[in-house]
N, C-alpha and C positions, 0 to 999 in steps of 0.2 A: 621350769623348776627354778628355784631361786639360786643366788650367787653362792649362798651359804653351804647349800646341798652340794653343788658342784665342788667347792673346795673340800668338803668332807669326803666325797668319794675319791677325789684325786689323792688325798692323803691316806686313805684307806688301801688304795689300790697299790701306792708305792711301797706301803708298809708291808703288804702281802707279798709283793713281789721280791723283797729283799730278805725278809726273814725265813727261817727254815722251820717247817712246822714237823714235828716228829709223830709217827704214826705207829700204834700199836699193831700187834699181829692180827687182832680182829677187824683192822680197819678203823678204830676209834682213835680219837685224838686224844693226846694225854691232858690231863686235867690241869690246865694251867689258867690263871686269872685272865691274864692277857689275851690267851687264846679264845676263851670263852667269850670275852667282850668284842674281839675282833670278829668273830663268826656271827655274832648277833648283829653287828653293824653292817656286816656284808648282806647278811639275809635281809635286813630292813631295806637296804639300798637296792638289792636286786628285786624285790617283791614290790615296793612302791615305785621305783623309778623306771624310767624307758628302758628299751634295750639298747645298751651300749654298742653293740656290735652293728647296728643297722641306722640309727638316729643321731642327730646332734643335739648338744645342749644349748639352749639359747638363752643368754643373759636378759632378765627382765621379762621371761614368759614369752608365749607364742605371739607372733605379730611384731615382734621387735626388729630392728634393723639388721643388716647383714655384718655389722661390726662387732656384735656380740656372739656370733656363732663359733663354736669350738668343734671341729670335727673328732669324733670319738670311734670312728670304724676301726681305729689300727689298735684300740685297747682291748685287750683280751684278758678276761677275768679267769683266773685258774679255777677249777672245779674243787669245791669242798664238800667231802663225804657228809651226808646227813642233812645238806640244805636242800629246801624245798622252794623251788622257782614257780612262781605262777606267772605264766606269760600273759602280757596285755597285747591287744591289736595296737598296731601302729595308728598314731594319731595323723590323719590326712585330712585333705579338703573334703567336704561334703560330695557326694555323688549326684550329680543332676538328674533330675527326672527325665525320662525319655519324651521323645516329641509327642506322642499321642497322649501321655500323661500331661504333658504340659498345657496341650490344648484343652484337655477336659477340666484342668483347673483354671485356666483362663476363661473358661466358657461361663457366662453368668447363668445362675440357677433360673431355670424356666419357672414361669408363675404358673401355679396350679390353674388347670383348665377348669372353671367353673361353669355354671349354667348361663348362657348369654355372652359368655367372654370366649373370643376367637383371637387367635394370634394374627397380626396385620400380614397380608399377603403381599411380598416384594414384587410381585409381578407387574407388568405395564398395564395402563388403563384398557378398558374394554374394546374401544375402537380406535386405539393408537396404531395398530399393525396395519388395519384397513386403511386408515387415512394415509399412512407411508406408501403402501402398496399403490394407492389410487394416485397419488402425486408421481410417484415412479413411472407408471403405466402412462401417465398423461405427458410426461416429459419425454418418453420413449416414442409415443405417437408424434409429438412435434418434430422431434429429430429425423424421424422416418419420413414424415411429409416433406420436410425440407431437403432431404438426401434425395427423394425421388425427384421433387420439382427441379432442384439443381443439375441433376443428371440429364433431364429431359431437356431443360434450356440450354445446357452446354452443348448437348447433340444437336439440337436445332441451331445454334450459333455457328458450329463448325461445317455443319451442311450448307448453311447461307455463305460462308467464307469460300469454300471451295466449290460453289457453284451447283450443289447436288439438291439443294432444297429451294422451297418458295417461301417467299417472305410477302407479308401483306403492305402495300405502299399506298400512302395518302399523298398525290403529288403535290397538290395545293398546299397541304400542311407541312410536308417537308420542305417544300420552297420557302415558306415563311421562317421555318425554324433555321433553316441555313443563313436566310438574310438575317435573322436576329443575331445568329453568332458573329457573322462578318461586321455588323453594325457594332457589336460589343468589342470587338477587337479594336475597331477604329477609334470609339470613344474612349478607349483605355489609353490609345496613344494622345488624343488630345488632352486626357487627365493629366498624363505623364509631362507633356510640354507645358500645360498650364502651371502645373506645381513647380517646374523649373523656372519659368517666369517669376513666380511669386518670389522664388529664393533670390533671383536676381535683383528683382525691386526691393526686396528687404535689405540687401547688401548696400544698393545704391542710396537709399533713404538714410541709413547708418553713416555712409561716407559723406554725404551732403550735410548731415547734422555735425559730423565731427570737423568738416571743413569750415562751416559757418562758425562755430565755436573758436577755431584757430583764426579765422579773419576777424573776428570781434575782439579777441584778445591782442592781436596786432595792431589794431585801430587805436587802443588805449596806451600802447607802449611806443607807437611811432606816430609822433606829432605830424611829421612831414607828410606822411601817407595815410593820415587818419581817415581822410574823406573817401579814397579810393577802397581801402580795407573794409570801410563801413558799409558802402552800397553793396560790395560783393558780400558781405555777411548778410545783409538783408536778402540779396537775392537766393542765397543758399537756403535761408531759413523758410522762404517763400516755396522754392522748390522741394524742400523737405515736408512741409505741411501738405503741399499737393500730392506728394509720391505716398504719404500715409493715407490720404483719401484714394487714390488710386488702388493702394495695397488692400484696402478694405473692399473695395468692388471686386478685386480680381480673387480674393480669399473666397467672397461669397459665390461667385461663379465656380471657383474648385470645389467648394462644398456642395452646391447643388449637382454638379456633373458627377461628383464621387456617389452621391445618393442615388443618382439615376442609374449608374453603372452597376456599383456594388450591392445594390439592394433590390431596386425595382426589377432590373433585367436578371439578376441572379435569381431572384426567387420564381421569376418566369421559367428560367433555365432549368431550375430544380424540378418543376412540374413536368417540364419537358423529358427530363430523365426518368421521371416516374412512368410517363406514358410510353417510352422506349423500352423500359422493362417489362410493362404489360403487354406491349405489342410482341415481344418475344415469347412471353409465356404463352400467348393466346395462339401464335403460329406453332409452338411446340405441342401443345395439346391438341391443336387441329390436326398436325401431322400424326399424332398417336391415334386420334380418332379415326383418320382415314385409313391407316395400316390395319386397325382392328375390323374396319368395316370389310375390307378385302380379304380377310381370313376366313376359316372355318366357322360354322355357327353351331357350336355343340353347347350344353348346358354352361360350362365354365366360360367359353368366349361370349355367351349373351350376357352374363353378369358383367364380365369385364367391359363389354360395349355400353352397357348402362351406366357403369361408374365413369367410364371416359366421356360419354355424353353429358353427363352432370357436370363433371369438372370443366369440360369444354365451355359450356354454356356460362359457369361462373366466371370464367377468364375472359370470355367475350364481353359479358356485360362489364366487368372492370376496365377492359380496354376501350370500349365505346365511351365509357364515363370520363376517363382520363383525357380521350381524344376531344371531346367536347370541352373539358376544362382547358386544355392548351389553346384551343381556338379562340375561346373567350378572353384568355389572359393576353394573347398575343394582340387582339383587338384593342383592349385597354391600355397595353403597354404602348402601342404605336399613338394612340390619341394622348396619353400622358407624356410621352416624349416630345411630340410636336408642341404641346403647351410649355413645357419647361424649357426646351431648347429655344422658343421663340423669345421668351423673357430673358433667359440669360445671354443669347447672343446679342439683344439689343441693349442690354447692360453693358457688355463688354465693349461693344463699338461706340457707346457714347462715352465712357469712362476713359477709353484710351484717347479718342479725338480730343477731348476736352483736356486732358492732361498734357498731350504733346502741343496743343494750341494755346497753352498757358491760360485758358479760360477757367478760372477758379471758380466764379459763380456757376457755370454750367456743369461742372464737375460736382460741386456740392449739390445742385439741384437734380443731378442723376441719382445721387446716392437717396435723396428724400423720395424720389419718384419710385424706388423699388424698396423704400423702408429698411434702408441699411443704417445701422448704427455703429459709429466708430468708438472704439475705446481710447479714451484720453491716455496719451503715453504716460502722465505722472500718475495716474489712478492706480492704486493698490488693489490686489485681489482680495475680494472679500473673505472673511474668515470663515471656517467651517460651520461655526454656528449660525452666521448669516445665511449659509447657503441651505441650511435645514429648512 
């Protein structure tokens, strides 16, 4: 409602509240020009306007700010005889539809089903469930077999530890395996000492190099001791050069021993571990077969006995194959070890002897004999493009 109507209604109500209206004996108002105009104005306001007792008049129409709201619940219009009031329903916010109605309105209209038109089925493809079920069954079987195998092997291992079960022993092979483990421990000790020698030699060469530079500098600044500082500087430079040559030989020795210990021997010991696991499984299934053979022979026992026999044969074949592999690898390892150590020990002996004898030519000849190339101290490392 506009601001003009608001002011008109306030003026009319204030005028009606202050003036005295005379009423005749039959209830009709006296015929006054002012009274007729006032009654007509009140009828127009009450018919066309909102309910003043229940609503508020908002300046600027509905949807305005709260600053223009004037409460009118306390304004009581006096009744006028003969006036006809047509009540209007209060203007409130629209009532939202119910949830089922909202879903029906939001649902798109279904296309008419014609001949040859079928709605797409949201279900999974035809063989999807069967594939998933097959994968689940396969995984369950794998876990089941692993659990049974682990249980039997653990039972066999505990029986052997407590002296209640029997184990298959190959005395010759077991002796060779134990000898290999002992040899590996000793070679690891040699490798550790050789690396320590390399570190000490490197420190010695660096010290000799620095000492030679210091003597050479002092020979230039001390004329009275120039000759003495000069030949000491030459001696340290020669020792430094021989030390670098010896360091190259010792590094080659360390590299070869490291390959023999941490690659060749370790590969053989990995096969040995597989062989020991196969031996434990073989004994576990052998014990299971023996227990079933001594039990009653009913229909279920015969079926279990056939299954145990098949599993025992499978593990027996695996055990025998790995035992043959271990025997072959031990033989090849022994031959390779002798060949490698013969070469490396000869290199180490000749290089150490030539270095401490001060024989530079013999030291260089030793490196040429074993095809060892030394890196030039001043040579820069090639870039990554050159290494590709």
